[in-house]
C-alpha positions, -999 to 999 in steps of 0.1 A, spaced: 809 -131 -298 833 -121 -326 813 -141 -351 781 -124 -342 796 -90 -347 811 -101 -381 777 -115 -392 760 -83 -381 784 -62 -402 781 -85 -432 743 -82 -429 745 -44 -428 769 -42 -458 747 -66 -477 716 -45 -469 733 -14 -480 745 -30 -513 710 -44 -521 692 -12 -512 718 9 -531 714 -13 -561 677 -10 -561 677 28 -556 703 32 -584 682 10 -608 650 28 -600 668 62 -605 683 51 -639 651 36 -652 628 64 -641 652 92 -652 657 77 -686 619 72 -691 611 108 -679 638 123 -701 628 101 -730 663 92 -737 696 86 -720 700 86 -682 717 117 -667 740 117 -637 755 149 -623 749 169 -655 764 142 -678 744 119 -701 753 83 -702 755 68 -737 761 33 -749 788 28 -775 774 6 -803 804 4 -827 842 0 -825 850 32 -844 867 47 -813 886 16 -801 908 9 -784 902 40 -762 864 35 -762 854 -1 -765 821 -14 -781 795 -20 -753 810 6 -730 791 35 -715 805 70 -718 798 102 -700 789 131 -724 785 166 -712 759 186 -731 773 217 -747 761 253 -746 785 266 -773 789 240 -800 813 262 -820 840 262 -792 858 229 -800 892 225 -814 912 198 -832 916 167 -810 884 171 -790 860 142 -790 824 152 -796 790 135 -798 769 147 -828 738 139 -847 744 119 -879 738 139 -911 715 112 -926 696 104 -893 693 130 -865 682 103 -841 716 86 -844 744 99 -823 780 94 -832 811 101 -810 843 108 -830 874 130 -827 877 163 -845 905 162 -871 900 197 -885 879 228 -877 865 247 -907 846 280 -911 824 282 -941 803 313 -946 807 321 -909 794 287 -900 817 264 -879 819 228 -890 841 199 -879 859 172 -900 857 141 -877 871 106 -877 868 76 -855 901 67 -839 898 32 -853 887 42 -888 911 45 -917 894 75 -932 876 107 -921 838 108 -919 823 115 -953 807 149 -945 817 176 -921 796 181 -889 779 214 -885 784 229 -851 746 230 -847 746 192 -848 770 188 -819 751 176 -788 779 169 -763 815 166 -755 831 133 -744 845 139 -709 869 110 -708 848 88 -685 842 53 -698 830 22 -681 838 -8 -704 811 -34 -712 784 -18 -690 767 -3 -720 752 -37 -729 736 -38 -694 724 -2 -698 707 -10 -731 690 -39 -714 679 -17 -685 663 8 -710 643 -20 -726 609 -28 -712 620 -63 -702 651 -49 -685 632 -23 -666 608 -49 -652 635 -74 -645 658 -48 -628 630 -35 -606 616 -68 -596 648 -87 -589 662 -62 -564 627 -59 -548 625 -97 -543 661 -97 -530 651 -69 -506 620 -89 -494 641 -121 -489 667 -103 -470 641 -86 -448 624 -120 -441 658 -135 -432 667 -105 -409 633 -108 -391 637 -146 -388 672 -141 -373 660 -115 -349 632 -137 -337 655 -166 -332 678 -145 -310 648 -133 -289 633 -168 -283 645 -183 -250 659 -218 -253 634 -246 -244 643 -265 -213 639 -302 -210 617 -314 -182 622 -347 -163 592 -370 -159 
């Protein structure tokens, strides 16, 4: 009797995990495709760290939560910001502010990666700041997120949980039918 209850709970927990994983993957893939960029969770954008410039605090391959900013001129020395690169606005960089400057009433930031020996070559205009690093980092998951955002990853991560869900459903149905069937009696001849 105890084993049946344990198996029932294990089955329920497994179902919740599989369904939760599938729903999470669908949400991440669909939201990133709709937004045309990074997935968003509770008002924060999840971004993959591609370089080691902020190590050891932010490791390469991690994902970080970046909160989009309304007032890009509000930052102070020591804040970690995400900004568009001066030479390529499609490239985002996350570095620490080393100095705040005001030039002709325009705020700009001198930035540096924590792991870099020197400051970034050119100051960052406040208008190029897209977000503020909130301190949330999940190490090594960024590699998985990059895979999820690829076409192959999207297909793989939608199909695999779907197949697992179908297999689990078939197993659950088979188990329920087995419990309902009465045992066959032997007849004497």
